[in-house]
MIFI-299516 format. One record per residue: residue in one letter; x, y, z of N, C-alpha, C in turn. Coordinates in pm, whole numbers, plus 50000, padded with zeros to 5 digits. Layout:
BEGIN
AXYZXYZXYZ...
END
This chain:
BEGIN
X500844988050000500005000050000500875012550000X501965012150083502865023750091503545025949957X503985014849894504635016049763503685021849659X502425017749666501445022649568501235037549585X501145042049712500975056349735502205064149689X503375058449715504615065149675504695066449523X504285055849451504295056449305503315066649251X502155067349312501155077149268501635091249290X502325093649402502855106949431503925110849330X504785101349292505825104249194505215107749057X504175100349020503515103248892502895117148893X502305121049006501695134349016502765145149004X503895143149071504975152949065505535154048922X505635142648853506135142848715505205150648624X503895148548642502935155848560502985170748588X503165174248718503255188448753504485194848689X505625187748694506845193248635506685194848483X506025185048419505815185648275504895197248238X503825198948316502905210048290503595223448311X504425224348414505145236848441506115239948327X506795229548277507735231548167507025236448042X505875230648011505115234947894504625249347910X504215252848032503735266348057504845276548035X506055273248082507195282248063507505283947914X507455273047838507735273847695506695282447623X505425280847661504365288747599504535303547628X504895306547753505065320547792506255326847720X507355319447713508555324947650508395326547499X507545318647438507345319647293506285329947256X505645336047354504615346047326505265358847273X504955363347149505585375447093505215388147165X504195387547250503785399547322504655402347444X505575393247473506445395447588507395407047562X507495415747653508465426647642509825421647688X510835430247670512175426347712512245423947863X511355430347933511365428748078510825415248123X510225408048029509695395048064508235395248100X507615406948097506185407948127505395407847999X504165403748008503305402747892502705416347861X502845420647734502285433447693500795432147670X500085442947697498635443147676498255446347532X499255449847447498965453147309498525440747233X497495442047151497035430447074498035426646966X497995414446925498875409946819498515416746686X499545418646600499325423946465499535412546366X498485406146327498635394646237499205398846102X499865389446037500485392045906499445396045803X498245390545815497185393845719496835408645725X496875414545845496535428645857497605437345792X498865433645807499945441245744499835440345592X499545428345542499375426645397498215435045346X497145435445424495975443545386496325458345377X497105463245474497485477345473498365480745353X499295471745322500165474045206499345474445078X498445464845063497595464444944496695476744936X496175480845049495285492345053495985505045006X497175507645057497895519845020498445519044878X498755507144832499205505644693498075509144597X496895503744622495745506844537495375521544545X495465527144665495165541344680496125549944598X497415546344600498415553944525498155553044375X497775541044328497515539244185496325547644141X495225546744215494025554244177494235569344194X495045573144289495345587344307496115592644186X497115584744139497895588844022497015589543897X496105579943882495195580143768494275592343772X493785595443891492915607043904493625620143876X494855621343924495635633443898495925634743749X496205623343682496445623643538495225628443462X494055623843502492825628243436492585643043459X492905647943578492665661943612493655671243542X494925667243537495965675943482496125674143332X496255661543288496535658943147495305655043067X494175653243135492985649043063493025634543020X493925626843080494085612843044494605605443167X493885595143209494305588043330495655581343313X496065578843189497355572543163498435582743130X498135595543146499095606243120499605605842976X498755601642884499135601342744499935589142702X500165580042793500955568142759500155558842671X500755554642560500095545542466501055534442423X501905530442512502905520442480502375506242489X503295496842490502955482642483502195477742606X502385484542722501805479342844500315482442858X499755490042766498305492342767497635485042651X498395476542584497845468942473497415455042522X496235451142482495725438042522496635426842475X497225428542357498075417942301499335415842383X499725425642466500905423942550500685413142655X499475412342707499165402842813498495390142759X497865391342643497245379842579497725379342434X499015376042414499575376542278498925366342186X498645370342063498085360841967499155351041920X498715340341864499645330441810500275336041682X501595337741685502295342841567502335332141459X502125336441338502115327141227502915332741111X503215324141018503965328040898502975328340781X502905339940716501975341840605502705340740471X502005335740373502455337040235501735349240177X502235355040068501535366440008500085363339974X499825351039930498455347239896497565346940020X498105342040131497325341640255497055355740307X498065364240300497895377840350496855385440269X496775382440140495825389240052494385386940097X494125376040166492775372940211492295382340322X493235390040378492885398940488493065413640447X492575416740327492705430340274491495439040307X490585433840388489425441640428488215439840340X488345432240232487205430440142486105422040206X486475413640303485485405540373485235411440511X483995415540540483725421540671483855411740787X483895398840756483995388740860485435385440897X486395391140824487795388240850488515400840899X489565399140979490345410841022491135416540905X491735428040927492545434740826494005434340869X494845428940781496265427940809497035435840703X498185440940745499145446740650500545443140697X501495444840608502875441240640503805452640605X504815454440689505885463840660507185457340703X508125456740610509405450140633509245435640677X508205429140625508005415140655507305412340786X506935422540861506205420640987504725423440962X503885414141001502455415140975501745420741098X500885430741076500165437241185498655436141162X497945434541271496485434741268496045449241288X495435455141186494995469041192493475469841181X492805459341227491345458941217490685470541291X491335475341397490765486541473490705499241389X491475499841281491435511341191490765507941059X489685500541066488995496240943488555508040858X488205519140921487785530840844488945536940765X490165533340802491355538540733491895528340634X492005515740679492635505440597491625496440526X490355497840558489335489840492488925495740358X488025489040286487575494040155487055508340165X487535516740075487125530640075487935539440168X488805533340249489635541140340490785547840269X491345557940332492415565540268493695557440249X493855546540325495045538140312494675523540287X493595521440216493125507840190494115499840105X494935506840025495885499939937497015493140014X497195496440143498215489840223497745476140274X496445474140280495905462040341496165449740254X496485438640319496655426040250497955424640174X498935433240198500205432340125501315438940205X502535437240155503685444440208504045455240107X503795467640143504075479040055505085488240122X506175482440168507185490140242507705501940161X507855500040030508395510839946507465522939947X506165520539940505205531639939505165538740073X505405531540182505465538040313506555548640314X507635545940240508775555040240508605566240138X508215562640015508175572439907506865580239902X505785574439955504495581139946503855579739810X504405571339724503825569039592502915556739602X501625559139613500675548539645500085541539524X500625544339406500105537739287501095527739228X502355531739220503345523139154504375517139249X504335520939376505335516039471504745506939578X503665500139547503065490939644503795477639640X505035477739682505895466039679506865466539797X507435455039827508445454439934509845456739879X509965458739748511265460739683511795474739717X512905475239791513475488039833514695491939750X514965484939643516145488039562516015501739497X517165508439485517195521139413516765533139494X516455531239620516005542639699517165550839754X518385545239750519535552839797519935563039692X520195575239734520595585939644522075589439660X522815580939727524225583539749525055572339689X526215575839637527085565839576527875558039681X528095564139795528865557739901527905552440007X528175540540052527335534540156527565542040287X526535549240331526655557140453526195549340574X525105542840558524535535740672523665524440619X523605513740687522785502440641521805498440750X520685493740702519645488940792519295474740752X519295466040847518915452240819517745448640909X516605446040848515445441340921515325426440891X515615418140988515715403840964514645396341043X513975387140976513065377841041513505363941000X512695354241030513045340640993513025338540843X512345347340770512135344540629512555355840536X513035366940589513385377640496514485386440555X515295392240467516305401940505516205413340404X515995425540455515895437240369517015446840403X517625452940302518735462140325518525474840246X518925486040305518935498740236520045507240294X520485517440222521635525140266521375540040275X520175544540252519865558740259519505562540403X520265571640468519985575140607518565580140629X518055588540537516695593540553515685582240540X515995572540454515125560940438515135552440565X516305551040624516415543540750515515549740855X515565562940867514755569840967513275568240938X512895569140810511495568040775510955554140805X511705543840766511255530140791511165527540941X512165532041015512175529841159510975536641226X510625548641180509515555841241508185548741213X508035543041094506805535741064506725522841146X507835516041159507845503841239507515506941385X508085517641437507795521741575506325525541590X505775531541484504375535441489503475523241509X503685512941430502835501041441503145493041567X504405492241606504765484841728504195491341853X504145504641854503695511641974502245515741972X501525512941864500135517141856499275509241956X498395515942031497595508842132496545499442074X496205501141944495145492841887495635483441778X496865484941733497425475941633498485467241699X498645455041650499635446341711500165436341609X501385432141633502065422741545501525408641565X501235401841456500665388441466501505377941394X502565382141324503385372341255504325378741156X504825370641065505755375240962505275370640825X505805377240724505425374340586506605368540510X506345357940436507365352340348507425361140222X508345370540223508445379840111508985372839987X508375375339873508885369439748510295374339718X511075365739658512435369439622512425380039513X513275390039529513405400739429514595397539340X514345395839213515415392939117516275405439098X517555404739133518415416539116518465421738973X518195412938876518255417138736516945423438688X515915422938770514625428738729514685443938736X513845450838659513855465538659513515471138798X514215481538835513935488338961512705497338941X511785497539036510615506239022511025520538990X510325526438895510655540038852510475549838966X511305560238971511165570339077509775576339076X509325579539194507995585339207508085600439192X507175606139114507145620539094506835627339227X507655637039266507455643839394506105650639402X505605655439288504315662139289503165652339309X503395639839264502325629739275502415621939405X503585622639469503765615039592502955621039705X502445612339788501665616639904502465613540029X503445621940057504315619240171503545621040301X503615610740383502935611040511503895606440620X503725612140736504465607740853503515599640941X504065590841025503205582741111502225590741194X502605602841236501715610941318500475615441242X500535614741108499395618941028498375607841011X498705595941061497835584341043497325579941179X496065576241185495495571641312495825557041335
END
């Protein structure tokens, strides 16, 4: 009987020591403990609340900037029309390789199909400008083809081709431009031509409603074939990208 009581007492003491040890561990792990070892009355700041505050002020800053832009510049985006406001930037279309015959099917003659055009072998969807590039539009002749030469010369009757030969007016090679894709390489040496082509490419690449959808397999240009005749300056319709919507 004495042994049984002694064993029961030892078990009770062991449980008390174990409970005391757990209590000490719980108290020491409490983040509300101050350096003095006393428990602070301040409530805990859960991580979710901190995340909420960060998100709240971030959204407030964004909407504040948009509102100020609308008030000062009349545009919530402060006039920005770059790639980051284009739907195709976040949902890019499947790029494909077109033949000239395939591209011709998207010249705007069918209202059920989009309108595509090509410059330097890069194909762009310009369906948002159907009133410009569609039938009856002021630039309908660009649709369904690569008319890089006409983009440069402004001759919209005889220069609707990708052939850029003969556009250099200098005997010495001053500067060269190579626009290379998987299927075409175009070269020219006229500095003013380089600038003009680059500005048109930047226009289509940066337009908020037009976007690149693929490349065009440009037909081979026979070096022995006649170079397109110079365009009469009086008949040429020189346009800059800023003049086109």
